[in-house]
Backbone as ProteinMPNN parsed JSONL, in Angstrom:
{"seq_chain_A": "MIKAILMDFNGVIINDEPLQMKAYADCLKREGIELTEEDYYSCTGMDDRAFVKEQFRRAGKKISDEKLEEIIKEKTGKWREGLRDEIPLFEGVENFIKKCSHRFSLGLVSMANREEINYVLDETGLAKYFDVVISAEDVKNHKPNPECFLKAFRQIDKIRSSRNHLPLERYECLVIEDVPQGIEAAKSIGMKTLAVKNTFDEHTLRSCGADAVTANLNGWFPDSIIRVFPRF", "coords_chain_A": {"N_chain_A": [[105.602, 91.08, 94.909], [101.902, 92.04, 94.879], [100.709, 92.611, 98.669], [99.969, 93.828, 100.224], [97.106, 95.77, 100.701], [96.299, 98.664, 100.454], [93.273, 101.245, 101.419], [91.91, 103.969, 100.485], [88.981, 106.073, 102.011], [86.691, 107.497, 101.701], [85.157, 108.635, 98.005], [86.446, 105.943, 97.725], [85.213, 103.445, 98.451], [82.788, 104.868, 99.79], [80.155, 106.071, 98.074], [80.155, 109.156, 98.941], [81.169, 111.806, 97.875], [79.655, 113.979, 97.273], [77.858, 114.567, 99.264], [79.79, 115.109, 101.817], [80.407, 117.226, 100.311], [78.003, 118.536, 100.187], [77.446, 118.948, 103.281], [79.018, 120.278, 104.634], [79.352, 122.909, 103.316], [76.546, 123.842, 104.159], [77.105, 124.425, 106.523], [79.326, 126.077, 106.518], [78.241, 128.106, 105.075], [76.054, 129.334, 106.894], [78.292, 131.037, 108.542], [79.382, 132.934, 106.807], [80.501, 132.39, 105.016], [80.751, 131.131, 101.085], [80.733, 127.968, 99.501], [81.641, 126.845, 96.681], [81.577, 124.038, 94.214], [84.571, 124.181, 92.575], [86.144, 124.971, 95.072], [85.995, 123.289, 96.958], [86.94, 120.481, 95.507], [89.75, 120.718, 94.977], [90.69, 120.578, 97.865], [90.591, 118.3, 98.105], [92.233, 115.401, 100.047], [92.431, 116.342, 102.904], [91.407, 116.691, 105.982], [89.129, 117.041, 108.324], [89.703, 119.022, 110.055], [91.682, 120.81, 108.653], [90.537, 121.355, 105.873], [88.909, 123.199, 107.217], [89.554, 125.359, 107.946], [90.685, 125.754, 105.837], [89.209, 126.945, 104.158], [88.52, 129.175, 105.694], [90.586, 130.755, 105.644], [90.63, 131.345, 103.195], [88.579, 133.181, 102.664], [89.295, 135.12, 104.352], [88.532, 135.056, 106.959], [89.009, 134.662, 110.511], [89.536, 131.581, 112.918], [88.161, 129.909, 116.016], [89.101, 127.756, 117.995], [87.05, 126.75, 118.965], [85.263, 127.094, 117.579], [85.687, 125.669, 115.317], [85.992, 123.32, 116.225], [83.171, 123.163, 116.556], [82.154, 123.406, 114.548], [83.117, 120.873, 112.389], [81.738, 119.101, 114.24], [78.792, 119.578, 113.496], [78.667, 119.308, 111.352], [79.516, 116.55, 110.49], [77.21, 115.686, 111.496], [75.696, 116.281, 109.828], [76.181, 115.23, 107.693], [75.819, 112.614, 108.543], [73.103, 111.942, 108.706], [72.137, 112.408, 106.788], [73.002, 110.287, 105.581], [70.952, 108.219, 106.345], [68.334, 107.003, 105.482], [70.473, 105.259, 102.813], [73.464, 103.654, 102.701], [75.629, 104.562, 100.303], [77.66, 102.477, 99.347], [80.179, 101.963, 96.664], [79.591, 99.922, 93.889], [80.092, 97.075, 93.597], [82.383, 96.957, 95.517], [82.487, 95.86, 97.71], [82.355, 93.843, 97.226], [84.603, 93.281, 96.118], [86.438, 94.145, 98.505], [85.75, 91.436, 100.054], [86.603, 89.344, 98.515], [89.294, 90.101, 98.433], [90.399, 89.887, 100.939], [91.106, 87.632, 101.292], [93.271, 87.025, 100.431], [94.824, 89.102, 100.846], [96.984, 91.014, 102.93], [94.284, 94.644, 104.543], [94.024, 97.607, 104.292], [92.55, 100.716, 105.681], [92.878, 103.327, 104.693], [92.313, 107.025, 105.728], [91.817, 110.306, 105.619], [88.878, 110.612, 106.022], [86.996, 111.496, 109.624], [86.885, 109.202, 112.2], [84.727, 108.625, 113.07], [82.792, 108.728, 111.075], [84.07, 106.548, 109.625], [83.971, 104.472, 111.692], [81.091, 103.931, 111.824], [80.581, 103.766, 108.705], [81.503, 101.103, 108.497], [80.875, 99.975, 110.883], [77.628, 99.444, 109.981], [77.793, 98.117, 107.951], [79.136, 95.49, 108.093], [81.384, 95.551, 106.779], [83.909, 96.295, 108.55], [85.329, 94.137, 110.122], [86.876, 93.148, 107.931], [89.244, 94.508, 107.664], [92.6, 94.851, 108.596], [93.732, 96.566, 109.868], [92.783, 100.305, 110.04], [93.185, 103.478, 109.702], [92.552, 106.739, 110.36], [92.089, 110.382, 110.473], [92.67, 110.957, 112.716], [94.979, 109.79, 113.962], [96.957, 110.585, 112.61], [99.396, 113.313, 112.258], [99.464, 115.166, 110.235], [97.865, 115.688, 106.96], [97.501, 114.212, 103.63], [99.068, 115.358, 100.566], [101.339, 114.286, 102.316], [102.663, 111.282, 103.696], [102.684, 110.052, 105.615], [100.192, 109.302, 106.73], [99.82, 106.625, 104.891], [102.181, 105.41, 105.909], [101.906, 104.563, 108.314], [100.188, 102.721, 108.213], [101.655, 101.303, 107.545], [103.47, 100.049, 108.921], [101.948, 99.332, 111.387], [100.4, 97.342, 109.695], [102.7, 95.484, 108.804], [103.466, 94.612, 111.071], [101.543, 93.296, 112.453], [101.391, 90.984, 110.163], [104.387, 90.14, 110.808], [103.713, 88.949, 113.144], [102.151, 86.615, 112.321], [103.883, 85.077, 111.028], [105.155, 85.979, 109.249], [107.201, 86.965, 106.245], [109.209, 90.224, 106.427], [107.046, 93.392, 105.718], [107.488, 94.667, 102.389], [107.99, 98.503, 101.253], [106.945, 98.379, 98.218], [105.394, 95.957, 97.815], [102.67, 96.973, 98.617], [99.761, 97.758, 97.356], [98.505, 100.966, 96.926], [94.787, 102.32, 96.498], [92.761, 104.684, 95.666], [91.69, 108.044, 94.677], [92.003, 110.384, 94.554], [94.002, 113.104, 93.692], [96.564, 113.583, 95.618], [96.186, 111.672, 97.242], [97.158, 109.494, 95.705], [99.814, 111.003, 95.168], [101.139, 110.419, 97.908], [101.24, 107.939, 98.516], [102.801, 106.591, 96.135], [104.905, 108.531, 96.668], [106.639, 107.645, 98.539], [107.038, 104.846, 97.269], [105.331, 102.848, 96.883], [102.618, 101.028, 94.885], [100.108, 102.421, 92.884], [96.582, 102.154, 92.514], [94.233, 103.902, 90.685], [90.917, 105.152, 90.883], [88.107, 106.45, 88.97], [86.385, 107.693, 90.218], [85.826, 109.904, 90.858], [87.945, 111.814, 90.098], [89.258, 112.543, 86.416], [90.728, 110.371, 84.361], [93.262, 111.299, 82.844], [93.903, 112.922, 84.514], [94.472, 111.678, 86.962], [96.526, 109.668, 86.291], [98.248, 112.004, 85.381], [99.208, 112.269, 87.788], [101.174, 110.667, 88.534], [99.712, 107.598, 88.769], [99.998, 103.988, 88.524], [97.727, 102.228, 87.177], [94.725, 103.051, 86.451], [91.062, 102.882, 86.651], [87.402, 102.22, 86.106], [86.221, 101.071, 87.775], [85.604, 98.966, 91.055], [84.873, 96.731, 90.445], [85.393, 94.542, 88.616], [87.412, 93.325, 89.198], [89.905, 91.14, 90.159], [92.026, 89.126, 93.045], [93.5, 87.776, 91.572], [93.756, 89.191, 89.36], [95.15, 91.894, 90.192], [97.443, 90.683, 90.962], [98.672, 90.495, 88.295], [98.586, 92.705, 87.117], [100.359, 93.991, 88.942], [102.754, 93.132, 89.555], [105.981, 92.363, 91.037], [108.608, 94.923, 90.853]], "CA_chain_A": [[103.811, 90.489, 94.108], [101.583, 92.873, 95.928], [101.102, 91.294, 99.592], [98.995, 94.536, 101.001], [96.027, 96.755, 100.238], [95.412, 99.783, 100.966], [92.233, 101.585, 100.16], [90.575, 105.236, 100.683], [87.868, 105.312, 101.829], [85.821, 108.442, 100.761], [85.172, 108.274, 96.849], [86.765, 104.597, 96.916], [84.816, 102.905, 99.218], [81.651, 105.1, 99.521], [80.296, 107.391, 97.201], [79.545, 110.39, 100.027], [81.514, 113.349, 98.343], [78.752, 115.004, 96.719], [76.897, 114.455, 100.346], [80.649, 115.97, 102.381], [80.502, 118.756, 100.284], [77.128, 119.787, 100.599], [77.015, 119.129, 104.748], [80.353, 121.213, 104.381], [78.51, 123.789, 102.71], [75.319, 124.258, 104.511], [77.736, 124.784, 107.52], [80.282, 127.388, 106.154], [77.154, 129.128, 104.896], [76.166, 130.56, 108.352], [79.719, 131.596, 108.725], [79.191, 133.864, 105.789], [81.504, 131.336, 103.296], [80.375, 130.685, 100.065], [81.88, 126.907, 99.052], [82.265, 126.24, 95.677], [82.933, 122.809, 93.879], [86.134, 124.15, 93.044], [87.009, 124.831, 96.128], [85.928, 121.588, 97.849], [87.708, 119.094, 95.182], [90.71, 121.328, 95.464], [91.39, 120.4, 99.002], [90.427, 116.704, 98.85], [92.761, 114.689, 100.925], [92.412, 117.071, 103.677], [91.063, 115.775, 106.833], [87.901, 118.572, 108.63], [90.125, 120.392, 110.815], [92.552, 121.73, 107.904], [89.704, 121.657, 105.361], [87.595, 123.89, 107.497], [90.851, 126.021, 108.049], [91.416, 125.948, 104.501], [88.205, 127.788, 103.753], [88.322, 130.288, 106.428], [91.635, 131.333, 105.079], [91.046, 131.458, 101.883], [87.231, 134.215, 102.97], [90.148, 136.066, 105.204], [88.205, 134.775, 108.46], [89.919, 133.751, 111.924], [88.614, 130.865, 113.295], [88.976, 129.363, 117.031], [89.215, 126.096, 118.227], [85.531, 126.495, 119.856], [84.21, 127.347, 116.657], [86.163, 124.736, 114.269], [85.126, 122.03, 116.353], [81.567, 122.989, 116.542], [81.572, 123.413, 112.523], [83.061, 119.622, 111.953], [80.769, 118.136, 114.686], [77.949, 119.888, 113.07], [79.034, 118.447, 109.309], [79.248, 115.508, 110.543], [76.117, 115.29, 112.037], [74.336, 116.718, 108.241], [76.242, 114.292, 107.131], [75.182, 111.107, 108.773], [71.626, 112.288, 108.188], [72.064, 112.301, 104.449], [72.897, 108.714, 105.2], [70.155, 108.062, 107.111], [67.987, 106.116, 104.091], [71.177, 104.188, 102.316], [75.248, 103.945, 102.647], [76.002, 103.949, 98.962], [78.848, 102.161, 98.733], [80.314, 102.048, 95.267], [78.826, 99.452, 93.079], [81.361, 95.899, 93.537], [83.583, 97.649, 96.418], [82.072, 94.956, 98.863], [82.42, 92.263, 96.874], [85.914, 93.895, 96.271], [86.938, 93.796, 99.564], [85.782, 90.125, 100.615], [87.76, 88.651, 98.151], [90.898, 90.409, 98.487], [90.796, 89.785, 102.574], [91.366, 86.238, 101.784], [94.792, 86.923, 99.51], [95.594, 90.344, 101.102], [96.392, 92.121, 104.242], [93.887, 95.094, 103.841], [93.945, 98.086, 105.112], [91.276, 101.222, 105.169], [93.426, 104.908, 105.485], [91.287, 108.114, 105.222], [91.298, 111.621, 106.341], [88.015, 110.953, 107.497], [87.635, 110.999, 111.01], [87.442, 107.742, 112.852], [83.832, 108.289, 113.352], [81.995, 108.663, 109.886], [84.252, 105.336, 108.963], [83.383, 103.418, 112.319], [80.2, 104.34, 111.441], [80.146, 102.812, 107.518], [81.981, 99.929, 108.406], [79.742, 98.653, 111.435], [76.605, 99.564, 109.536], [77.675, 97.225, 105.847], [79.65, 94.636, 107.858], [82.948, 95.899, 106.945], [85.145, 96.278, 109.774], [85.931, 92.887, 110.443], [87.442, 93.02, 106.415], [90.515, 95.254, 107.641], [92.968, 93.993, 109.526], [94.514, 98.099, 110.212], [92.103, 101.728, 109.808], [93.408, 104.809, 110.107], [91.953, 108.132, 110.34], [93.01, 111.081, 110.806], [92.918, 111.494, 114.416], [95.678, 108.839, 113.564], [98.036, 111.353, 112.513], [99.461, 114.632, 112.211], [99.74, 115.37, 108.805], [97.007, 115.211, 105.787], [97.738, 113.899, 102.31], [99.811, 114.815, 100.529], [102.203, 114.207, 103.296], [102.948, 109.844, 103.21], [102.323, 109.503, 107.053], [99.137, 108.115, 107.116], [100.44, 105.771, 104.583], [103.236, 104.377, 106.839], [101.758, 103.942, 109.659], [99.359, 101.677, 108.064], [102.429, 100.017, 106.782], [104.058, 99.179, 109.86], [101.198, 98.055, 111.72], [100.086, 95.838, 108.588], [103.864, 94.669, 109.071], [103.74, 93.79, 112.49], [100.545, 92.441, 112.323], [102.399, 90.155, 109.374], [105.003, 89.56, 111.563], [103.14, 88.43, 114.394], [102.006, 85.616, 112.199], [105.287, 84.391, 110.526], [105.434, 85.959, 107.771], [108.517, 87.627, 106.407], [108.732, 91.412, 106.916], [106.909, 93.5, 104.312], [108.042, 95.675, 101.813], [106.792, 99.168, 100.441], [106.643, 97.806, 96.967], [104.608, 94.92, 97.81], [101.821, 97.328, 99.018], [98.625, 98.586, 96.504], [97.053, 101.904, 97.666], [93.756, 102.362, 95.463], [92.833, 106.199, 95.754], [90.538, 108.761, 93.865], [92.131, 111.684, 94.588], [95.667, 113.012, 93.195], [96.872, 113.591, 97.125], [96.422, 110.102, 98.043], [98.277, 109.503, 94.691], [101.25, 111.485, 95.344], [101.233, 110.564, 99.276], [102.202, 106.652, 98.353], [104.132, 107.105, 95.223], [106.378, 109.448, 97.629], [106.735, 106.526, 99.684], [107.519, 103.738, 96.697], [104.24, 101.401, 96.765], [102.147, 100.753, 93.7], [99.008, 102.656, 92.87], [95.726, 101.925, 91.81], [93.215, 104.937, 90.854], [89.636, 104.33, 90.933], [87.973, 107.382, 88.105], [85.047, 108.299, 90.948], [86.032, 112.015, 91.801], [88.69, 112.614, 89.125], [89.263, 112.046, 85.113], [91.943, 109.259, 83.876], [94.639, 111.66, 82.675], [94.478, 113.826, 85.912], [94.769, 110.522, 88.362], [97.979, 109.556, 85.936], [99.073, 113.13, 85.94], [100.277, 113.003, 89.302], [101.782, 109.592, 88.75], [98.689, 107.261, 89.187], [100.294, 103.39, 87.815], [96.796, 101.867, 86.784], [93.08, 103.692, 86.168], [90.275, 101.823, 86.056], [86.153, 103.06, 86.054], [85.427, 100.713, 89.555], [86.533, 98.167, 91.214], [84.066, 95.5, 90.023], [85.525, 93.543, 87.32], [88.904, 93.535, 89.746], [90.458, 90.815, 91.107], [92.905, 88.847, 93.658], [94.711, 87.67, 90.662], [93.483, 90.377, 88.173], [96.365, 92.632, 91.1], [99.237, 90.037, 90.884], [98.691, 90.132, 86.842], [98.471, 93.758, 86.82], [100.929, 94.898, 89.497], [104.023, 92.153, 89.505], [107.041, 92.88, 91.265], [109.489, 95.344, 90.187]], "C_chain_A": [[103.228, 91.823, 95.947], [101.344, 91.888, 97.439], [99.749, 92.412, 100.508], [97.951, 95.737, 100.325], [95.566, 97.717, 100.861], [93.945, 101.131, 100.256], [91.889, 102.696, 101.122], [89.708, 104.747, 100.843], [86.738, 106.816, 101.37], [86.152, 108.444, 99.221], [86.083, 106.76, 96.565], [85.42, 103.749, 97.758], [83.435, 103.51, 99.43], [81.705, 105.909, 98.63], [79.377, 108.375, 97.852], [80.066, 111.744, 99.334], [80.715, 114.274, 97.744], [77.943, 115.623, 98.232], [77.884, 115.12, 101.636], [80.445, 117.243, 102.115], [79.424, 119.656, 100.318], [76.919, 120.173, 102.464], [78.141, 120.468, 105.084], [80.168, 122.972, 104.42], [77.785, 124.277, 103.254], [76.045, 125.038, 106.085], [78.057, 125.757, 107.568], [79.176, 128.824, 105.866], [76.805, 130.341, 106.002], [77.137, 131.154, 108.927], [79.967, 132.85, 107.629], [80.355, 133.262, 104.75], [80.308, 130.785, 102.136], [81.405, 129.307, 99.526], [81.083, 126.426, 97.92], [82.559, 124.948, 95.285], [84.127, 122.43, 93.849], [86.514, 124.092, 94.562], [86.639, 123.736, 97.056], [87.423, 120.51, 96.706], [89.443, 119.554, 94.885], [91.476, 121.014, 96.34], [90.693, 118.81, 99.584], [92.254, 116.204, 99.062], [92.875, 115.483, 102.005], [91.572, 116.719, 104.835], [90.007, 117.349, 107.192], [89.467, 119.123, 109.026], [90.871, 121.555, 109.724], [92.093, 121.429, 107.041], [89.025, 123.057, 105.218], [88.523, 125.242, 107.656], [91.04, 126.9, 107.316], [90.399, 127.777, 103.961], [87.845, 128.976, 104.81], [89.266, 131.393, 106.097], [91.335, 132.203, 104.367], [89.34, 132.69, 101.883], [87.846, 135.41, 103.901], [89.581, 135.725, 106.234], [89.124, 134.394, 109.16], [89.486, 132.975, 112.09], [89.155, 130.133, 114.578], [88.428, 127.984, 117.418], [87.655, 125.752, 118.431], [84.838, 126.259, 118.522], [84.484, 126.217, 115.332], [85.753, 123.111, 114.789], [83.399, 121.515, 116.787], [81.472, 122.673, 115.115], [81.593, 121.239, 112.322], [82.389, 118.614, 113.257], [78.914, 118.627, 113.928], [77.868, 119.17, 111.61], [78.965, 117.412, 109.406], [77.87, 114.877, 110.931], [75.125, 115.391, 110.33], [75.075, 115.289, 107.192], [76.125, 112.923, 106.987], [74.178, 111.204, 108.151], [71.493, 111.775, 107.004], [72.358, 110.422, 104.34], [72.165, 107.227, 106.072], [69.067, 106.741, 106.421], [68.884, 104.973, 103.537], [72.759, 104.276, 102.957], [75.159, 103.936, 100.875], [77.342, 103.609, 99.2], [79.216, 102.182, 97.345], [79.922, 100.382, 94.979], [79.832, 98.438, 92.938], [82.086, 96.497, 94.625], [83.152, 96.724, 97.886], [82.487, 93.794, 98.504], [84.273, 92.408, 96.584], [86.899, 93.536, 97.094], [86.593, 92.125, 100.616], [86.653, 89.274, 100.182], [89.044, 88.849, 98.066], [91.182, 90.028, 99.895], [91.211, 88.277, 102.418], [93.149, 85.825, 101.111], [95.556, 88.173, 100.231], [95.931, 90.912, 102.081], [95.788, 93.552, 103.961], [93.98, 96.373, 105.185], [93.298, 99.917, 104.855], [92.544, 102.447, 105.958], [93.325, 105.834, 104.689], [92.031, 108.981, 106.013], [90.428, 111.595, 106.697], [88.512, 110.525, 108.779], [86.714, 109.642, 111.469], [85.829, 107.563, 113.2], [82.621, 107.953, 112.548], [82.85, 107.097, 109.277], [84.03, 104.49, 110.092], [82.007, 103.219, 111.845], [79.328, 103.552, 109.808], [80.387, 101.612, 107.933], [81.347, 99.025, 109.515], [78.297, 98.324, 110.6], [76.699, 98.285, 108.031], [78.094, 96.089, 106.897], [81.006, 94.472, 107.664], [84.004, 95.239, 107.524], [86.115, 94.676, 109.827], [87.04, 92.571, 108.819], [89.083, 93.147, 106.802], [91.304, 94.912, 108.478], [93.574, 95.726, 110.548], [93.454, 99.424, 109.597], [93.047, 102.636, 110.339], [93.621, 106.159, 109.508], [92.565, 109.469, 110.655], [93.192, 111.669, 112.174], [94.063, 110.513, 114.278], [97.182, 109.316, 113.135], [98.26, 113.087, 112.559], [99.215, 115.652, 110.954], [98.684, 115.13, 107.468], [98.27, 114.94, 104.4], [97.782, 114.998, 101.246], [100.466, 113.691, 101.101], [101.654, 112.661, 103.493], [102.536, 109.695, 104.868], [101.441, 108.763, 107.566], [99.175, 106.908, 106.339], [101.303, 104.561, 105.16], [102.839, 104.157, 107.776], [100.896, 102.905, 109.076], [100.446, 100.339, 107.468], [103.095, 99.451, 107.82], [103.287, 99.184, 110.555], [100.881, 97.137, 110.415], [101.623, 94.255, 109.029], [103.969, 93.864, 110.217], [102.63, 92.891, 112.865], [101.121, 90.879, 111.616], [103.41, 89.34, 109.988], [105.036, 88.32, 112.563], [102.796, 86.926, 114.211], [102.614, 84.866, 111.405], [105.665, 84.424, 109.178], [106.437, 87.079, 107.227], [108.507, 89.401, 106.431], [108.084, 92.015, 105.37], [107.675, 94.535, 103.582], [107.109, 96.998, 100.623], [106.008, 98.819, 99.334], [105.486, 96.616, 96.787], [103.085, 95.378, 98.417], [101.393, 97.71, 97.99], [97.968, 99.244, 97.286], [96.053, 102.201, 96.768], [92.996, 103.484, 96.428], [91.756, 106.471, 94.73], [90.524, 109.913, 93.93], [93.783, 111.867, 94.384], [96.537, 113.33, 93.913], [96.73, 112.203, 97.399], [98.167, 109.73, 96.444], [100.382, 109.319, 95.183], [102.041, 110.823, 96.696], [102.168, 108.689, 99.002], [102.805, 106.682, 96.957], [105.234, 107.909, 95.697], [106.964, 108.385, 98.46], [107.098, 105.055, 98.386], [106.329, 102.79, 96.821], [103.704, 101.896, 95.624], [100.96, 101.469, 93.974], [97.795, 102.24, 91.582], [94.798, 103.226, 91.783], [92.382, 104.565, 90.483], [89.029, 106.415, 90.396], [86.227, 108.084, 88.886], [84.402, 109.76, 91.255], [86.589, 112.623, 89.852], [88.855, 112.078, 87.629], [90.92, 111.647, 85.503], [92.845, 110.69, 83.903], [94.846, 112.747, 83.534], [95.194, 112.843, 86.57], [96.02, 109.733, 87.342], [98.844, 110.813, 85.914], [100.471, 112.84, 86.713], [100.79, 110.76, 89.279], [100.654, 108.082, 88.697], [99.454, 105.025, 88.133], [98.887, 102.673, 87.259], [95.764, 103.263, 86.86], [92.048, 102.623, 86.135], [88.767, 103.028, 86.657], [85.324, 102.303, 86.944], [85.946, 99.699, 89.449], [85.638, 96.698, 91.254], [84.01, 94.727, 89.458], [86.911, 93.49, 88.85], [88.786, 92.069, 90.932], [91.215, 90.095, 92.112], [93.724, 88.362, 92.086], [94.95, 88.403, 89.494], [95.021, 91.552, 89.15], [97.502, 92.073, 91.025], [99.483, 90.245, 89.694], [99.516, 92.067, 86.761], [99.813, 94.793, 87.596], [102.306, 93.909, 90.186], [105.314, 92.944, 90.43], [108.184, 93.517, 90.44], [110.016, 96.747, 90.69]], "O_chain_A": [[103.65, 92.164, 97.052], [101.678, 90.703, 97.466], [98.852, 91.953, 101.215], [98.325, 96.479, 99.416], [94.633, 97.728, 101.664], [93.779, 101.633, 99.144], [91.625, 102.5, 102.309], [89.285, 103.671, 100.421], [86.003, 106.612, 100.403], [87.343, 108.273, 98.957], [86.384, 106.436, 95.416], [84.519, 103.611, 96.931], [82.596, 102.626, 99.256], [82.718, 106.484, 98.232], [78.193, 108.523, 97.552], [79.681, 112.799, 99.839], [81.115, 115.437, 97.698], [77.529, 116.776, 98.354], [77.238, 115.661, 102.533], [80.317, 118.18, 102.904], [79.459, 120.883, 100.413], [76.447, 121.215, 102.918], [77.864, 121.457, 105.762], [80.602, 123.866, 105.146], [77.935, 125.496, 103.169], [75.543, 126.027, 106.618], [77.548, 126.584, 108.324], [79.241, 129.995, 106.24], [77.057, 131.544, 106.058], [76.877, 131.863, 109.899], [80.871, 133.655, 107.851], [80.892, 133.874, 103.827], [79.262, 130.183, 102.375], [82.58, 129.48, 99.204], [80.064, 125.748, 98.05], [83.585, 124.447, 95.743], [84.757, 121.487, 94.329], [87.144, 123.168, 95.077], [87.385, 123.534, 98.014], [88.481, 120.042, 97.124], [90.264, 118.682, 94.6], [92.694, 121.007, 96.166], [90.423, 118.348, 100.693], [93.213, 116.584, 98.39], [94.053, 115.272, 102.29], [90.581, 116.22, 104.301], [90.075, 118.409, 106.57], [90.23, 119.589, 108.18], [90.747, 122.776, 109.824], [92.997, 120.806, 106.484], [88.703, 123.764, 104.262], [87.912, 126.278, 107.393], [91.345, 128.084, 107.457], [90.692, 128.931, 103.648], [86.828, 129.644, 104.622], [89.011, 132.594, 106.18], [91.513, 133.415, 104.492], [89.063, 132.974, 100.717], [87.206, 136.419, 104.196], [90.318, 136.237, 107.077], [90.088, 133.806, 108.67], [88.461, 133.022, 111.409], [90.312, 129.714, 114.551], [87.409, 127.395, 117.056], [87.14, 124.68, 118.112], [83.984, 125.387, 118.359], [83.61, 125.975, 114.501], [85.386, 122.129, 114.144], [82.772, 120.499, 117.085], [80.78, 121.777, 114.631], [80.622, 120.494, 112.188], [82.574, 117.4, 113.183], [77.994, 117.812, 113.99], [76.923, 118.602, 111.064], [78.345, 116.856, 108.499], [77.544, 113.717, 110.679], [74.182, 114.706, 109.932], [74.561, 114.637, 106.283], [76.225, 112.201, 105.995], [74.095, 110.666, 107.048], [70.834, 110.889, 106.459], [72.068, 109.611, 103.46], [72.484, 106.061, 106.307], [69.099, 105.616, 106.92], [68.446, 103.825, 103.618], [72.992, 105.169, 103.772], [74.449, 103.069, 100.364], [78.176, 104.514, 99.253], [78.239, 102.531, 96.682], [79.988, 99.63, 95.951], [80.664, 98.76, 92.089], [83.153, 96.322, 94.038], [83.578, 97.044, 98.996], [82.901, 92.882, 99.22], [85.035, 91.508, 96.935], [87.91, 92.892, 96.815], [87.16, 91.851, 101.674], [87.369, 88.559, 100.883], [89.865, 88.006, 97.705], [92.378, 89.812, 100.092], [91.649, 87.705, 103.417], [93.881, 84.846, 101.253], [96.785, 88.234, 100.193], [95.003, 91.646, 102.421], [96.492, 94.122, 103.128], [93.999, 96.242, 106.409], [93.63, 100.403, 103.774], [92.957, 102.505, 107.116], [93.767, 105.932, 103.545], [92.768, 108.611, 106.927], [90.273, 112.271, 107.714], [89.466, 109.849, 109.163], [85.79, 109.296, 110.732], [85.506, 106.446, 113.606], [81.688, 107.241, 112.919], [82.196, 106.484, 108.433], [83.802, 103.369, 109.639], [81.819, 102.089, 111.396], [78.206, 103.063, 109.676], [79.443, 100.837, 107.778], [81.212, 97.806, 109.406], [77.861, 97.174, 110.541], [75.773, 97.812, 107.371], [77.205, 95.253, 106.733], [81.718, 93.592, 108.148], [84.688, 94.244, 107.285], [87.292, 94.409, 109.584], [87.912, 91.703, 108.861], [89.964, 92.348, 106.481], [90.704, 94.519, 109.478], [93.727, 95.765, 111.769], [93.436, 99.383, 108.367], [93.626, 102.454, 111.41], [94.386, 106.597, 108.649], [93.69, 109.461, 111.155], [93.786, 112.689, 112.523], [93.919, 110.276, 115.477], [98.235, 108.691, 113.255], [97.39, 113.908, 112.852], [98.79, 116.806, 111.002], [98.918, 114.037, 106.952], [99.431, 115.331, 104.282], [96.735, 115.579, 100.962], [100.37, 112.522, 100.73], [100.432, 112.512, 103.49], [101.766, 108.74, 104.969], [101.536, 107.9, 108.439], [98.622, 105.956, 106.888], [101.226, 103.342, 105.004], [103.498, 103.319, 108.392], [100.999, 101.906, 109.789], [100.271, 99.164, 107.146], [103.36, 98.256, 107.687], [104.046, 98.629, 111.35], [101.384, 96.014, 110.455], [101.634, 93.055, 109.304], [104.436, 92.73, 110.322], [102.799, 91.86, 113.516], [101.265, 89.857, 112.287], [103.452, 88.118, 109.845], [105.76, 87.346, 112.767], [102.906, 86.076, 115.094], [101.997, 83.898, 110.962], [106.146, 83.647, 108.353], [106.437, 88.141, 107.851], [107.338, 89.783, 106.461], [108.334, 91.536, 104.264], [108.481, 95.235, 104.196], [106.24, 96.839, 99.765], [104.779, 98.869, 99.294], [104.833, 96.445, 95.757], [102.289, 94.485, 98.707], [102.27, 98.149, 97.245], [97.148, 98.836, 98.109], [96.684, 102.485, 95.749], [92.691, 103.295, 97.606], [91.1, 105.644, 94.098], [89.586, 110.637, 93.598], [94.638, 111.069, 94.768], [97.603, 113.508, 93.324], [97.699, 111.773, 98.023], [99.396, 109.757, 96.386], [101.327, 108.549, 95.355], [103.263, 110.679, 96.696], [103.338, 108.402, 99.256], [103.942, 107.055, 97.246], [106.343, 107.935, 95.164], [108.004, 108.658, 99.06], [107.518, 104.084, 99.016], [106.742, 101.631, 96.854], [104.071, 102.992, 95.198], [100.533, 101.368, 95.123], [97.927, 102.083, 90.368], [94.557, 103.684, 92.899], [92.479, 103.626, 89.694], [89.338, 107.4, 91.067], [85.309, 108.681, 88.324], [83.379, 110.352, 91.599], [86.084, 113.296, 88.953], [88.511, 110.897, 87.592], [91.797, 112.085, 86.248], [93.106, 111.158, 85.011], [95.821, 113.485, 83.397], [96.395, 112.99, 86.796], [96.556, 108.921, 88.096], [99.998, 110.78, 86.341], [101.691, 112.957, 86.596], [100.554, 109.923, 90.151], [101.476, 107.203, 88.44], [99.198, 105.021, 86.929], [99.367, 102.415, 86.155], [96.138, 104.346, 87.311], [92.264, 101.543, 85.584], [88.852, 104.09, 87.274], [84.12, 102.519, 87.085], [86.568, 99.252, 88.486], [85.829, 95.781, 92.052], [83.024, 93.993, 89.396], [86.385, 94.391, 89.503], [88.098, 91.891, 91.937], [91.16, 91.142, 92.758], [94.727, 89.019, 91.803], [95.947, 88.365, 88.774], [95.912, 91.89, 88.37], [98.547, 92.722, 91.01], [100.704, 90.264, 89.542], [100.65, 92.413, 86.432], [100.207, 95.877, 87.167], [102.701, 94.131, 91.33], [105.425, 94.167, 90.357], [108.706, 92.904, 89.509], [110.934, 97.312, 90.094]]}, "name": "protein", "num_of_chains": 1, "seq": "MIKAILMDFNGVIINDEPLQMKAYADCLKREGIELTEEDYYSCTGMDDRAFVKEQFRRAGKKISDEKLEEIIKEKTGKWREGLRDEIPLFEGVENFIKKCSHRFSLGLVSMANREEINYVLDETGLAKYFDVVISAEDVKNHKPNPECFLKAFRQIDKIRSSRNHLPLERYECLVIEDVPQGIEAAKSIGMKTLAVKNTFDEHTLRSCGADAVTANLNGWFPDSIIRVFPRF"}
């Protein structure tokens, strides 16, 4: 039975992939690098540093640590400016989080930076529903490496143990993702996966091992999760 849910951030909670791509593109253009849609979506699952380094590598350019930090800071500023009028949460996701928080331990596991995650959670009031938040700063390896999910798993298990729950097993964790790298990471350590078709199509998501695929989280309830993901 599922006892914990680990949710991705960009593309699952907040509909900001186009905004992220534009912010990156604007910053990289000043460095003489054109970012295509294909370039962007081929690097989903990376953190900011890995993403920017990869674009410079593709362009045959070198980048200093100072320039890397400058670009990341500028990109976050442009991203935040794009959210000035509205934070575009996906339809139904706020209600889903609130419903599930009464039944499961919740974790947010993302390669986004902590500043961006905290901004959205604070502005929407969703921070209180998550037992654990793992950001890019908390790990050394980005997805599809499963380090981020393992770290969230251990933290949630520790919290549950402090509340006198039995030890948590990996198969009792459901990961909700929108990109292949996240699904592959979760599956590699024995976690269940629910893929949301917000970024990639169903064929792509099933091809990388998703246990179930959905158009959105609007119609999902705690009982639905228990039925779809029984213990096995």
